C-alpha positions in Angstrom: 74.1 6.4 -9.0 77.9 6.7 -9.1 80.5 4.8 -7.1 80.8 7.7 -4.6 77.1 7.7 -3.7 77.0 3.9 -3.3 80.0 4.0 -0.9 78.2 6.8 1.1 75.1 4.6 1.3 77.1 1.6 2.4 78.9 3.6 5.1 75.6 5.1 6.4 74.0 1.6 6.3 76.9 0.1 8.4 76.7 3.1 10.8 72.9 2.7 11.2 73.2 -1.0 11.7 75.7 -0.5 14.5 73.5 2.1 16.2 70.3 -0.1 15.8 72.1 -3.2 17.1 73.2 -1.1 20.2 69.7 0.2 20.7 68.3 -3.4 20.4 70.7 -4.7 23.0 69.8 -1.8 25.4 66.1 -2.4 24.8 66.3 -6.1 25.3 68.2 -5.6 28.6 65.6 -3.2 29.9 62.8 -5.5 28.9 64.5 -8.4 30.7 65.0 -6.3 33.8 61.4 -5.2 33.8 60.2 -8.8 33.4 62.3 -9.8 36.4 60.8 -7.0 38.4 57.3 -8.1 37.5 58.1 -11.7 38.4 59.4 -10.7 41.8 56.3 -8.5 42.5 53.9 -11.2 41.4 55.6 -13.7 43.6 55.4 -11.4 46.6 51.7 -10.7 46.0 51.0 -14.4 45.7 52.5 -15.0 49.1 50.6 -12.1 50.6 47.2 -13.3 49.1 47.8 -16.8 50.4 48.1 -15.5 53.9 45.1 -13.1 53.6 42.0 -15.3 52.9 41.7 -19.0 53.2 38.8 -21.5 52.9 38.6 -21.8 56.6 38.2 -18.0 56.9 35.2 -18.0 54.6 33.5 -21.3 55.7 31.7 -20.0 58.9 30.3 -17.0 57.0 29.0 -19.2 54.2 27.4 -21.7 56.7 25.6 -18.9 58.4 24.2 -17.5 55.1 23.0 -21.0 54.1 21.3 -21.6 57.5 19.6 -18.3 57.3 18.3 -18.9 53.8 17.1 -22.4 54.7 15.3 -21.1 57.8 12.9 -19.0 55.5 11.7 -22.2 53.7 8.4 -23.3 55.2 8.5 -26.7 56.9 6.1 -29.2 55.5 3.5 -30.4 58.0 3.0 -34.2 58.5 4.7 -34.9 55.2 1.8 -33.5 53.2 1.9 -30.8 50.6 -1.9 -30.3 50.5 -5.0 -31.0 52.4 -6.8 -34.0 50.8 -10.2 -32.9 52.0 -9.9 -29.4 50.4 -8.7 -30.9 47.1 -11.5 -33.5 47.0 -14.1 -30.7 47.6 -12.7 -28.6 44.8 -12.7 -31.5 42.4 -16.3 -32.5 43.3 -17.5 -28.9 42.9 -15.9 -28.6 39.4 -17.5 -31.9 38.3 -20.9 -30.9 39.7 -20.8 -27.8 37.4 -20.5 -29.9 34.3 -24.0 -30.4 32.7 -25.1 -34.0 32.6 -25.3 -35.2 29.0 -28.4 -37.1 27.9 -27.8 -40.6 26.6 -27.4 -40.4 22.8 -29.0 -37.0 22.5 -27.2 -34.1 20.7 -28.2 -30.5 20.4 -31.4 -29.8 18.4 -32.3 -26.5 16.7 -34.8 -25.8 19.5 -32.0 -25.9 22.0 -29.9 -23.3 20.1 -32.8 -21.1 18.8 -33.2 -18.9 21.9 -29.5 -18.2 22.1 -29.3 -17.3 18.4 -32.4 -15.1 18.6 -30.8 -13.2 21.5 -27.5 -12.7 19.6 -29.4 -11.5 16.4 -31.6 -9.0 18.4 -28.5 -7.6 20.1 -26.6 -7.2 16.8 -29.7 -5.6 15.0 -30.2 -3.2 17.9 -26.8 -1.5 17.0 -28.0 -0.7 13.4 -29.2 2.9 13.3 -32.9 3.3 12.5 -33.6 5.0 9.1 -35.6 8.3 9.5 -38.5 9.1 7.3 -37.8 6.2 5.0 -34.6 7.9 3.7 -31.2 6.3 3.9 -29.4 9.5 2.9 -29.8 13.2 2.6 -29.9 14.0 -1.2 -28.4 17.5 -0.7 -25.4 16.1 1.3 -24.8 13.4 -1.3 -24.9 15.9 -4.2 -22.4 18.2 -2.4 -20.1 15.3 -1.8 -20.2 14.2 -5.5 -19.6 17.8 -6.7 -16.6 18.2 -4.3 -15.1 14.9 -5.5 -15.5 15.7 -9.2 -14.1 19.2 -8.7 -11.0 17.8 -7.0 -10.1 15.7 -10.1 -7.4 17.3 -12.3 -8.7 18.8 -15.6 -7.8 16.6 -18.5 -5.5 18.0 -21.2 -6.3 17.6 -24.9 -4.8 14.3 -26.2 -2.8 13.7 -23.0 -5.1 11.6 -20.9 -3.4 8.2 -21.6 -0.1 6.9 -22.8 -0.1 5.9 -26.4 0.8 2.2 -26.6 1.8 0.5 -29.8 0.9 -3.2 -29.6 2.6 -5.4 -32.1 0.3 -8.1 -33.6 2.8 -10.9 -32.9 6.3 -11.6 -31.7 9.0 -12.5 -34.2 11.2 -14.9 -32.4 14.2 -14.1 -34.6 14.1 -10.3 -33.9 15.3 -8.3 -30.9 12.9 -5.8 -29.3 13.7 -2.8 -27.1 12.6 -2.6 -23.5 8.9 -1.6 -23.1 7.7 -3.2 -26.4 4.2 -4.6 -26.2 3.0 -7.5 -28.4 0.2 -10.1 -28.5 1.5 -13.7 -28.2 -0.4 -17.0 -27.5 -3.6 -15.2 -26.6 -1.9 -12.8 -24.1 -0.3 -9.4 -24.0 3.4 -9.5 -23.5 5.8 -6.7 -22.5 9.6 -6.7 -22.8 11.0 -5.7 -19.4 14.5 -5.5 -21.0 16.0 -5.6 -24.5 15.2 -9.0 -26.0 17.5 -11.2 -28.0 14.9 -13.4 -29.8 13.0 -16.0 -28.0 15.4 -17.7 -25.5 
């Protein structure tokens, strides 16, 4: 940049500064005037609202609503929440239905046997009865086996399994690539990532 360009930039900067300062003063003046207008309107609304509704205006309506709600609550009679005779009869009936235990006697197999026999008979009755001494139809079984075998994919020569090379031991000083298999301490070990000796 030469001296002429710098002087043009300085002149433009001063001009822009003057214009921006003037805009700022105008903007601040308008904001102050708007704030004053809002304050006046809020003050007038506050006066109007104080005149509109007071606590004395609302109190009768609230008292009426509370009285109406309380009138729907049933009044207790004679200070009792229940009839003692009805409660005593219900308790006595419930206690009478509890079987009386015999002194020191617990259940014996004879006490339980009829109930167990009934449960076993009911469970066995749901088992289908075999017909003619056969549990299956040989023709149906043979067809099911043939269908299952025919659904298997035909094997390809030499491609039925993955060829695994299993090392006889692990050399703890060597690194092995991922997927290497080796026997070690009586087990089969597989490297899930590249190894860096035994760490």
